[in-house]
N, C-alpha and C positions, 0 to 999 in steps of 0.2 A: 260310837253309836251311829246308826244310819237313819236319816230322815226319810219319810215316805212321801210319795207324790200323790196326785189325784187318783181317784178310783178308776176302775176300768170303764164304768158308764160315763163318768165325767170326761175321761180322755177321748172316748170314741165320739162324743158329741161336741168336741171342741171346735170352735170356729176361729179362723184366722183371716187376716187381711191377705188378699191375693198376692201382693208383692212380697209378703213375708215367707211365702212357701214356693215361689217360682223365681227363676232368673230369665230375663229377656235376652234372647239371642241377639248379638250385635251390640249389647250394652254391657261392657266388661272392662275391667282394668287391664293395663298393659305394663309389662315390666321393662325397665331400662337398666343399663349397666355401663360403667365407664372406668377408666384408669386415670388416676391423678396423683398429685403430690400434696402432702401436708407439711407446712413450714412453720417456723416459730416455736419449735419444741425446745424445751430446756434440757438439752443433752440426752433426751430419751428417744431419739430417732433411730433409724436403721444404722447398723454398724458396717464396717468396711467390707465384710464378706458378702453383703447384699449388693451385687454389682449393678443390677438394673436400676437401682435408685440413683447412683451417681451418673449412669448413662442418661437417665431421664433429665437430670439437672443440667448436664452438659448440652443436651439437645435443646432444652428450654432457653438456656443462655445464648445459644447461637441464634435463636429467633429474635433476640433483642440486641444482636450485634456484638456480643461478647464471644470472642474466639479463644478457645482453649486448645492446647496441644493434645493430640490424641493419646499421647503417652502419660498425660497427667491424670491421676486418679484423685479427685477432690475428696478430702476427708470431711465428711459431713455427719454431724451428730444431731442436728436440729431439723432434719428432713426425713420424712417417711413416705414410702410408696404405699398407696392405698387403692382398694377397690371401692367404687361408689355405686350403689344401686338404689332404685326407687320404683314405686308403682304409681302409674298415672291413672287417676280415676276415669271412669267412663265419660266420654263426650266432653273432656276438658279442652278448653280453647287456648290458643297461643296467647302468651302474656300472663297466664295464671301461674301461680307458684305451687310447688309440691315439696313435701318433706323428703330428705335423702338420708341414707345411712352410709357411714364411712367405716371401713374395716381395714386394718393393717395387713399388708401382704408380706412384709419382711419380718425382721426380728426386733422391731421397735418395742421399747418397754412400755411406753404410754403415749397416747395422742392428746393427753390433757393439755389445754392451752394452745393447741395448734389451730392453724387456719388452712382451709382447703383452697388451693388455687383453681382458677377457672378450668373446669373439667367437662368435656362434652359427654353426654349420655346417649347411648345408641340403643335402638331396638333390635329385635331378632333379625330384621332385614338389613342391618348394618347402617341404616340412616340415622342421622343425629336429630333427636327430637327435643332435647333439653340441654341446658348448660347449668352446672352447679358451681357454687362458690360460697364461702362464708366461714364463720368461726364455729368450731365444734363444741358440742355440749357432751361431755363425758361424765357418766355417772360413777365411775370407779375411781379409786385412789390407791396409789402405790408409793412405797418408800423403801430405800435401800441404804444400808450402812457401808462403811469403808471395808469392813471385813467380809462383805458379801451377804450378810443377813438382810433379808427383805421381807416385806409384808404387803399384801394387797387386799383390797376390799372391792368385790365385784370385778367387772372386766374393764380394763383401762385401754384396750387396743381397739375398741369399737365406740364410735360416737355418732350423734345425730345432728343434723342442721335443720331446724324447723324452717319451712319455706325457703330452703336453701337452693332450689333449682327453679329456673324460669322455663316454661314450655315455649319452644321456638317454632314448632311445627305441629299441625293438627294430625292426630293419629286417625286414619280413615276408619269409618264404620259403615256397615251395610244396613243399619237400622232403618234409614229413611228410603232405601232403594227397593225393598222387597214389598210384594203385594200382601204378604202375610206377616203377622207378628208371631214369632215362635216362642212359646212359654215352656221352659224346661223345668220340670218339677224337681225340687231339691231332694224330696223323699218320694221316689216313684211309687205310685199306687193307682190301680185302675179305678178304684172308687173315687179318689180325689180328682183324677183327671175327668171322670164323668161329671162330678159335681161342678168343676170349673166350667166345663162345656155348657151345662144346664144353666148356671148362674149368668154367664155372659149372654146366652141366647134369650134368657128371660128379660134381660135389660135392653139389649140392642135389636132383638128380633131373631127369627129362626135362621139357621145355617151360617151365622156369623162365626161361631167357634166350632171346632171339630177336634175331638180327642183322637190323636194319631196313634198313641200307644200309652202305656202306663206312665211314661216319663215325658211326654210331649203333647202340647195342645196347640193347634194351628188356629189363628184368629185373623179374619179378614179386617183390614184397617184402612182408613182413608189414605189416599196418596199425598194429599196436601200436607205440608209440614205442620202448619198451624192446626189443622183439623186432627192430625195424628197426635199432637201434643195434648189436645183437649180429650181425645179418645183415651189416651194413656192415663190422664188424670182421673178419669171416671173409673178406669180399671183399678187404680190404686185404692179406691174407697170400697171396692167390692169385697164382701165377706164370704168366705168359702167354708163349708162344712167338710173337714178333713176325714178321710177314711181311716179305719183303724190302723194304727202303727204298732208293730210288735214291740213289746217292752224290751229294754236293753239292760244288760249287766256289763258294765265297763270297768276293767281294772288295769292299772298301770303296773307292769311287772318290775319296773325300776324303782318306783317309790312305794309300792304297796297300797296305793290308793284304790279303794273299791267304791263304786257308785252304782246303786240300783235304782232304776226308774220305777214309777208307779205301775201297778198292774202285774208285777212279777208273781207268778204262782208256780207250784210244782205239783206233779202227780204223786201218787202214793209211793213212798220210797223209805227204805231203812238206811240210816247213815251211822257209821261207826267212825270214831275219831280217837286217835291216841298218838303219843309221842314215843319214839324210840331213842334213848340216850345211851351212848356207850362212853364210859369213863375209864381212862387208863392213868393210873398213878404209879410213877416210878420213884423208888426211894434208893439212893445210892448207899452202899454199905462198904466199909473198909475192913479188909481181912488182914490182920496182923500176923506175922510169922512167929514161930516159937522163939523163946528166948535163946540167946546165943550160948552155945556150949564150947568152952575152951576158946572163946573169942570168935567163933564161926557161927553165923546165923544159919538156922535150919529152914529157911524159906525166904520169900520176898513178899512185900506188901502189895496187895492188889485191891482194886475197887470193883465191887460187884453191884449189880442192880437187882432190886427186888420189885417185880412188876405186879400190880394188883389191877385186875380188869373186872369191872362191874357193868351189868346191863340193867337198865331201867326202862320198862315199857310204858311207864306213865299210867295214869288212871284212865283206862279206855272207857268210852261212853258209847252207847248206841241208843238211838231214838227213832221213832217212826213218824214221818209226816203223812198226814191223811190226804186224801184226794182233794186238790184245789186249795190247799192251804195258802194263805195270803202272805204278803211281804212281811207284815208285822210278826207273824209266827216264825218265819225263817230267821229274822234278825234276833228274836228272843231266844230261839233254840241255839243258834250259833254262839251268841254272847254267853249263854249259860255254860258253854264248854270252855270259856276263856280262850277261844281261838284267836290267833293273830291274823292280820290281813293275809299273810301268805298261806295260812291254813285255810282261810275262807276261800281263797282262790282255788286251792286243791279240791275242796268240797264242791264248789260250784262246777268246776271242770268235770268232776266225776259224775255229778248229777246230769250235766249236759250229755256226756258220753252214754249214760244209761237211758237217755231219752225222757227224763223226768222233769227237766227244767223247761218251762214254757216261756222262754225269753231268748233273745239273741245275745250270745256271749261274744264280747268284743275285747280283744287284748291290744293295748297300745304301748 
């Protein structure tokens, strides 16, 4: 069954806090990535065919004064090469910690119980902004017997280290340097942009905010850092009347999940739904030769197949949706057919192609 959302009138008159519907340009997260080694694994690390793991260990040991012959290939089972990535929240300062995710690069069976050695994390510009290290938290479990039989629950080659990286350098932001604060709407709408402009000007005075497009609003802000922070705190408390957003019908083609937003209606349409099932049943039969005459058989034994093909079109149904029928009627009619989620997707796609579905169809 599908639950229904608010009515069209309620949705169109919905008010939201300003910062819930916009992103401030210059205040954004930044992604970091690095390459490191996880040690301390209980024989579940990379195997010998993963050459870069042993090369990384040799290079690390040389930094600590341990010299190995270049021809030596250390057999390591408790070390795994990993990729480390993290997202730095906006305006984070050096010394603060962030969470990191560690993923196996080789053929390690599990990272459970391992520790990440000091790993530099770089930004897209190649500069080092953080350093990660610590013990992994792995949610999966795996086990293997001597005969090769194995079982695993969840993923054991990916782990997390809460607060596992320390920010070493500040990621630059242009938020404090611009004369204008740029508000980017998450759901572009001319009506919403106009309402934001009007609400800000009503609070701070005329010509403070200007709607540049349906997805952007320019706001003149104080240049002083302290005054700009106070200005932004006042914007956070501002409530905005959102413009009408088209209702959406979202379905996941991989899982069959279908979600309908409130306010979905259809124009008058006739819908027919039925299933076509083809069944083929093959029964093998043995053909015996005639009895032997004077010790000589009069044929040979053969196996023949008797095929039975049947066609079932199912119990086809047709019903008519009247003009402007609401979501409740759509759900009730489709459920009455006993349609599966995949059938529901086909019906909605057909309605959209026919121009009868007043909603945005989204496939993920």
